[in-house]
C-alpha positions as CSV (number, residue, x, y, z in Angstrom):
1,M,22.6,27.2,-23.1
2,I,18.8,27.2,-22.9
3,R,16.5,26.6,-25.8
4,F,12.8,27.5,-25.7
5,P,11.1,25.5,-28.5
6,T,7.7,26.7,-29.8
7,S,6.8,23.5,-31.7
8,L,7.5,19.8,-31.5
9,T,9.8,20.0,-34.6
10,E,12.2,22.2,-32.6
11,L,12.7,19.5,-29.9
12,E,15.5,17.6,-31.8
13,P,19.0,18.3,-30.5
14,A,21.3,20.4,-32.7
15,A,23.3,18.4,-35.2
16,G,26.3,16.7,-33.5
17,G,25.1,17.9,-30.1
18,S,24.3,15.8,-27.1
19,A,20.7,15.2,-26.0
20,P,19.6,18.2,-23.9
21,V,18.2,18.1,-20.4
22,V,14.4,18.7,-20.6
23,R,12.9,21.2,-18.2
24,A,9.2,21.6,-17.4
25,G,8.3,22.5,-13.8
26,A,11.9,21.9,-12.7
27,T,11.0,21.0,-9.1
28,D,13.4,18.0,-9.4
29,L,15.7,19.3,-12.1
30,T,16.8,22.4,-10.2
31,E,17.8,20.3,-7.3
32,R,19.7,17.8,-9.4
33,R,21.6,20.5,-11.2
34,R,22.6,22.0,-7.9
35,L,23.9,18.6,-6.9
36,R,25.9,18.4,-10.2
37,M,23.7,15.4,-11.3
38,A,22.3,16.9,-14.4
39,A,24.6,18.9,-16.6
40,G,24.4,20.1,-20.2
41,P,22.2,22.3,-22.4
42,L,18.6,22.8,-21.3
43,L,15.5,22.3,-23.4
44,D,12.8,24.4,-21.6
45,L,9.2,23.5,-22.6
46,R,7.8,26.8,-21.3
47,D,6.7,28.1,-24.7
48,L,5.6,24.8,-26.2
49,P,1.8,25.0,-26.8
50,G,-0.8,22.3,-26.5
51,L,0.8,20.2,-23.8
52,D,-1.1,21.5,-20.8
53,T,-4.6,20.6,-21.9
54,V,-7.1,17.9,-21.0
55,E,-9.4,16.7,-23.8
56,P,-11.3,13.6,-25.0
57,D,-9.2,11.3,-27.1
58,G,-12.0,10.3,-29.5
59,T,-12.4,6.8,-28.0
60,G,-14.1,7.6,-24.8
61,G,-10.8,8.2,-22.9
62,M,-8.8,11.3,-22.1
63,L,-5.7,12.9,-23.5
64,V,-3.8,14.7,-20.8
65,G,-0.8,17.0,-21.6
66,A,2.4,16.3,-19.9
67,K,2.8,20.0,-18.9
68,L,-0.4,20.0,-17.0
69,R,0.3,21.2,-13.4
70,I,-0.4,18.6,-10.8
71,A,-2.6,21.1,-8.8
72,E,-4.8,21.5,-11.9
73,L,-4.9,17.7,-12.5
74,A,-6.0,17.1,-8.9
75,V,-9.2,19.3,-9.3
76,H,-10.0,19.0,-13.0
77,P,-13.8,18.2,-13.1
78,G,-13.6,16.0,-16.1
79,L,-10.8,13.9,-14.7
80,A,-12.3,13.8,-11.2
81,A,-15.6,12.5,-12.6
82,A,-14.0,9.7,-14.6
83,Y,-10.7,9.0,-12.9
84,P,-11.2,9.9,-9.2
85,G,-8.3,7.8,-7.9
86,L,-5.8,9.6,-10.1
87,C,-7.0,13.0,-8.9
88,A,-6.9,11.9,-5.3
89,A,-3.3,10.7,-5.7
90,A,-2.4,14.0,-7.4
91,G,-3.9,16.0,-4.6
92,A,-2.0,14.1,-1.9
93,L,1.5,14.3,-3.2
94,A,4.2,16.9,-2.2
95,T,3.0,20.3,-1.0
96,P,0.6,22.9,-2.4
97,Q,3.6,25.0,-3.5
98,I,5.2,22.1,-5.4
99,R,1.9,20.9,-6.9
100,A,1.3,24.4,-8.2
101,V,4.5,24.3,-10.2
102,A,5.3,20.6,-10.9
103,T,3.9,18.9,-14.0
104,L,2.4,15.5,-14.8
105,G,5.3,14.6,-17.1
106,G,7.9,15.8,-14.6
107,N,6.4,13.6,-11.9
108,L,6.5,10.6,-14.1
109,L,10.2,11.1,-15.1
110,Q,11.7,12.4,-11.9
111,A,14.8,10.8,-10.4
112,N,14.7,8.7,-7.2
113,R,15.3,10.2,-3.8
114,C,17.9,7.8,-2.4
115,W,20.2,9.8,-0.2
116,Y,23.3,8.0,-1.6
117,Y,22.3,8.7,-5.2
118,R,21.6,12.4,-4.3
119,N,24.9,12.9,-2.5
120,P,27.3,14.5,-5.0
121,D,30.3,13.0,-3.2
122,E,29.1,9.4,-3.5
123,R,29.3,7.2,-6.6
124,C,26.5,4.7,-6.2
125,L,25.5,1.9,-8.6
126,K,23.0,4.2,-10.3
127,K,25.7,6.8,-11.0
128,G,28.1,4.2,-12.5
129,G,29.7,3.0,-9.3
130,A,30.4,-0.6,-8.4
131,A,27.7,-1.2,-5.8
132,C,24.4,0.0,-4.3
133,L,25.6,1.9,-1.3
134,A,22.2,1.8,0.4
135,R,22.4,-2.0,0.8
136,Q,25.3,-1.8,3.3
137,G,24.2,1.6,4.7
138,D,21.0,3.3,5.8
139,H,18.2,1.9,3.7
140,I,15.3,2.3,6.2
141,H,13.0,3.9,3.5
142,H,14.1,1.7,0.6
143,A,12.7,-1.4,-1.1
144,C,10.9,-4.3,0.5
145,F,10.4,-5.9,-3.0
146,D,14.0,-6.3,-4.0
147,L,13.8,-6.4,-7.8
148,G,17.4,-5.7,-8.9
149,P,20.8,-4.3,-8.0
150,C,19.5,-0.9,-6.9
151,A,17.5,-0.8,-3.7
152,C,15.8,2.5,-4.2
153,V,12.1,3.0,-4.4
154,H,10.4,4.7,-7.3
155,P,9.3,8.2,-6.5
156,S,6.4,8.8,-8.9
157,T,3.0,8.7,-7.2
158,L,1.3,9.4,-10.5
159,G,3.2,6.7,-12.3
160,M,1.8,4.2,-9.8
161,A,-1.7,5.7,-10.2
162,L,-1.6,5.6,-14.0
163,M,-0.4,2.0,-13.9
164,A,-3.7,1.1,-12.1
165,Y,-5.6,3.0,-14.8
166,E,-3.7,1.0,-17.5
167,A,-2.6,4.3,-19.1
168,S,-0.1,4.8,-21.9
169,V,2.2,7.7,-22.8
170,M,2.8,9.5,-26.1
171,V,6.4,10.3,-26.8
172,H,8.0,12.6,-29.4
173,G,11.2,11.2,-30.8
174,A,10.6,7.6,-29.7
175,A,7.8,5.0,-29.6
176,D,4.7,5.4,-27.5
177,R,4.3,2.9,-24.7
178,T,2.3,1.9,-21.7
179,V,3.2,3.3,-18.4
180,A,4.3,-0.1,-17.3
181,E,6.7,-0.2,-20.3
182,L,7.9,3.2,-19.4
183,Y,9.4,1.9,-16.1
184,G,10.3,-1.7,-17.0
185,D,11.0,-4.3,-14.4
186,G,13.6,-2.5,-12.3
187,S,16.5,-4.7,-13.3
188,D,18.5,-1.8,-14.9
189,P,20.2,0.0,-12.0
190,S,21.2,3.0,-14.1
191,R,17.7,4.2,-14.9
192,D,14.5,5.4,-13.2
193,H,12.6,5.1,-16.4
194,R,13.2,3.9,-20.0
195,L,12.6,7.0,-21.9
196,E,15.3,7.4,-24.5
197,P,17.8,10.3,-24.3
198,G,16.4,13.2,-26.4
199,A,12.9,11.9,-26.4
200,V,10.1,14.0,-24.9
201,L,7.0,12.7,-23.2
202,T,4.1,14.8,-24.5
203,H,0.8,13.2,-23.3
204,V,-0.7,10.6,-21.1
205,V,-3.6,8.6,-22.7
206,L,-6.2,7.4,-20.2
207,P,-8.5,4.6,-21.5
208,P,-12.3,4.9,-21.1
209,P,-13.4,4.7,-17.5
210,R,-15.6,1.8,-16.4
211,P,-19.3,2.7,-15.6
212,R,-20.0,3.0,-11.9
213,E,-16.3,2.5,-11.0
214,Q,-15.3,3.0,-7.4
215,A,-11.8,4.1,-6.6
216,A,-9.6,5.1,-3.6
217,Y,-6.0,6.2,-3.0
218,F,-4.2,5.9,0.4
219,R,-0.6,6.4,1.5
220,T,1.1,5.4,4.7
221,I,3.5,8.1,5.8
222,T,5.6,9.1,8.8
223,R,4.1,12.6,9.3
224,A,0.9,14.3,8.3
225,R,2.1,16.5,5.4
226,S,4.9,16.9,3.0
227,E,6.4,13.4,3.2
228,W,7.3,10.6,0.9
229,P,5.1,7.6,1.2
230,L,6.4,4.4,2.9
231,V,3.7,2.5,1.0
232,E,1.0,3.9,-1.3
233,V,-1.9,2.1,-3.0
234,L,-4.5,2.9,-5.6
235,V,-7.5,0.6,-6.0
236,R,-10.2,0.6,-8.7
237,L,-13.3,-1.6,-8.3
238,V,-16.4,-2.3,-10.3
239,M,-19.2,-4.0,-8.3
240,D,-22.0,-6.1,-9.7
241,G,-24.3,-6.1,-6.7
242,D,-22.2,-7.4,-3.9
243,T,-19.7,-9.1,-6.3
244,V,-16.5,-7.6,-7.5
245,S,-16.5,-7.8,-11.3
246,L,-13.3,-5.8,-11.9
247,A,-10.3,-4.9,-9.8
248,R,-7.2,-3.0,-10.5
249,V,-4.6,-2.6,-7.7
250,A,-1.2,-0.8,-7.9
251,M,1.3,0.0,-5.2
252,G,4.3,2.4,-4.8
253,G,7.0,3.1,-2.3
254,V,8.2,-0.5,-2.1
255,A,10.3,-1.3,-5.2
256,P,12.5,0.4,-7.8
257,V,9.4,0.6,-10.1
258,P,5.6,1.0,-9.4
259,L,3.9,-2.4,-9.0
260,R,0.6,-3.8,-10.3
261,L,-0.7,-6.5,-8.1
262,P,-2.5,-9.0,-10.4
263,E,-2.8,-11.8,-7.8
264,V,-4.6,-9.4,-5.5
265,E,-6.9,-8.4,-8.4
266,A,-7.6,-12.1,-9.2
267,A,-8.4,-12.9,-5.6
268,L,-11.0,-10.1,-5.6
269,V,-12.8,-10.7,-8.9
270,G,-15.8,-13.0,-8.8
271,G,-16.1,-12.8,-5.0
272,P,-17.9,-10.7,-2.5
273,A,-16.5,-7.5,-1.2
274,S,-16.8,-8.8,2.4
275,A,-14.4,-8.0,5.2
276,E,-13.0,-11.5,5.1
277,A,-12.4,-11.4,1.3
278,L,-10.7,-8.0,1.4
279,A,-8.4,-9.2,4.3
280,K,-7.4,-12.3,2.3
281,A,-6.7,-10.3,-0.8
282,A,-4.6,-7.8,1.2
283,A,-2.5,-10.6,2.7
284,I,-1.7,-11.7,-0.9
285,A,-0.1,-8.3,-1.5
286,T,2.9,-9.3,0.5
287,K,3.6,-12.4,-1.6
288,G,7.1,-12.1,-3.1
289,A,8.3,-9.5,-0.7
290,T,12.1,-9.6,-0.1
291,P,12.8,-6.9,2.4
292,L,16.2,-5.6,3.2
293,P,17.5,-5.9,6.8
294,M,16.0,-2.5,7.7
295,T,12.8,-2.6,5.5
296,G,11.0,-5.6,7.0
297,Y,8.5,-3.3,8.7
298,K,7.2,-2.3,5.3
299,V,5.8,-5.8,4.7
300,D,3.2,-5.3,7.4
301,L,2.5,-1.8,6.1
302,V,1.9,-3.3,2.6
303,E,-0.9,-5.5,3.9
304,G,-2.4,-2.8,6.1
305,T,-2.2,-0.1,3.4
306,V,-3.8,-2.4,0.7
307,L,-6.6,-3.4,3.1
308,E,-7.3,0.2,4.0
309,T,-7.4,1.2,0.4
310,L,-9.7,-1.7,-0.6
311,E,-12.1,-0.8,2.2
312,R,-12.1,2.9,1.1
313,A,-12.8,1.9,-2.5
314,C,-15.7,-0.3,-1.5
315,H,-17.2,2.6,0.5
316,S,-16.6,5.2,-2.2
317,T,-19.3,6.7,-4.4
318,P,-19.6,4.9,-7.8
319,S,-18.8,7.2,-10.6
320,L,-21.6,8.0,-13.0
321,A,-19.7,10.2,-15.4
322,T,-17.6,9.4,-18.5
323,P,-15.6,11.9,-20.6
324,S,-17.8,13.8,-23.0
325,S,-17.1,13.9,-26.7
326,G,-17.1,17.7,-26.5
327,S,-15.1,20.3,-24.6
328,L,-14.4,19.9,-20.9
329,P,-14.9,22.4,-18.2
330,E,-11.9,24.3,-16.9
331,A,-10.2,23.2,-13.6
332,D,-11.0,24.9,-10.4
333,E,-8.5,26.6,-8.1
334,P,-5.7,24.4,-6.8
335,P,-6.6,22.3,-3.7
336,T,-5.8,23.1,-0.1
337,P,-3.3,20.9,1.7
338,N,-4.4,17.3,2.1
339,P,-3.9,15.6,5.5
340,Q,-2.6,12.6,3.6
341,G,0.0,14.9,2.0
342,G,3.5,13.9,1.0
343,A,5.8,14.0,-1.9
């Protein structure tokens, strides 16, 4: 059965029924249903209005609908002016075809891509089995920060980016929360996120941007396009002359949840953005790494990817724009394929 609600009040499951499976762009859900990983009634958000807009939130920040297509997010002029790192990350993930269909909310709530989890004939820890099958099997693309029983890496590029922007999410049917709270600490092997069954993520709230903020996004991948990142990093910096006055650094592709790197941030703030200082900060990013037998190579990639992103942020153009209190211009056409592409 498929329901097509036209208002938020129609999102609740029928009395006595189980929580439905929510469908937006369905780029992940279609595959999971084919693999018999997502069964039950569908709640399709196609006809639900007001969830694909970008508008000021009244505090200087932005309110972004969860149904906004990733391709539209990547080139939206209001977002690009105020949150350039987020738009760069959106434009780099997946393929043009997927970005044209996939949504912001779907990217945040997608399931991990571990090949044992995705195999319908395997019963791994995340599907209620007794053990993480990747640990004793092929885990070459898995975690190098081993946070819990499951060795997968979190798949959401936008979740990592929004963590760097200290964003929060609005939820219908449950409490609003920060993006960091949406994912938790990775210790629960049964879940890729902590959204309650039956709850629907409706919006992302971006706090006001910092004046003259500089930002960069970079991913290390194994091929030029359409590839999942081995390591990805988003950096935000505010410079006071030659001194870093604010730093936010987040990293993905290395742990069961996206990671903020507060020790790297602390090492940068108050110091110069010199080559030596950036290199020292990048080296700190590997602190606490606990690679699996096949993921030790990722530790070197962490340091190199963080350093590359820091350098790019330092050389990026400072933003002069902030969200206006009025209406925002419409997004341009979806972007062309990015040479840093990937999923």
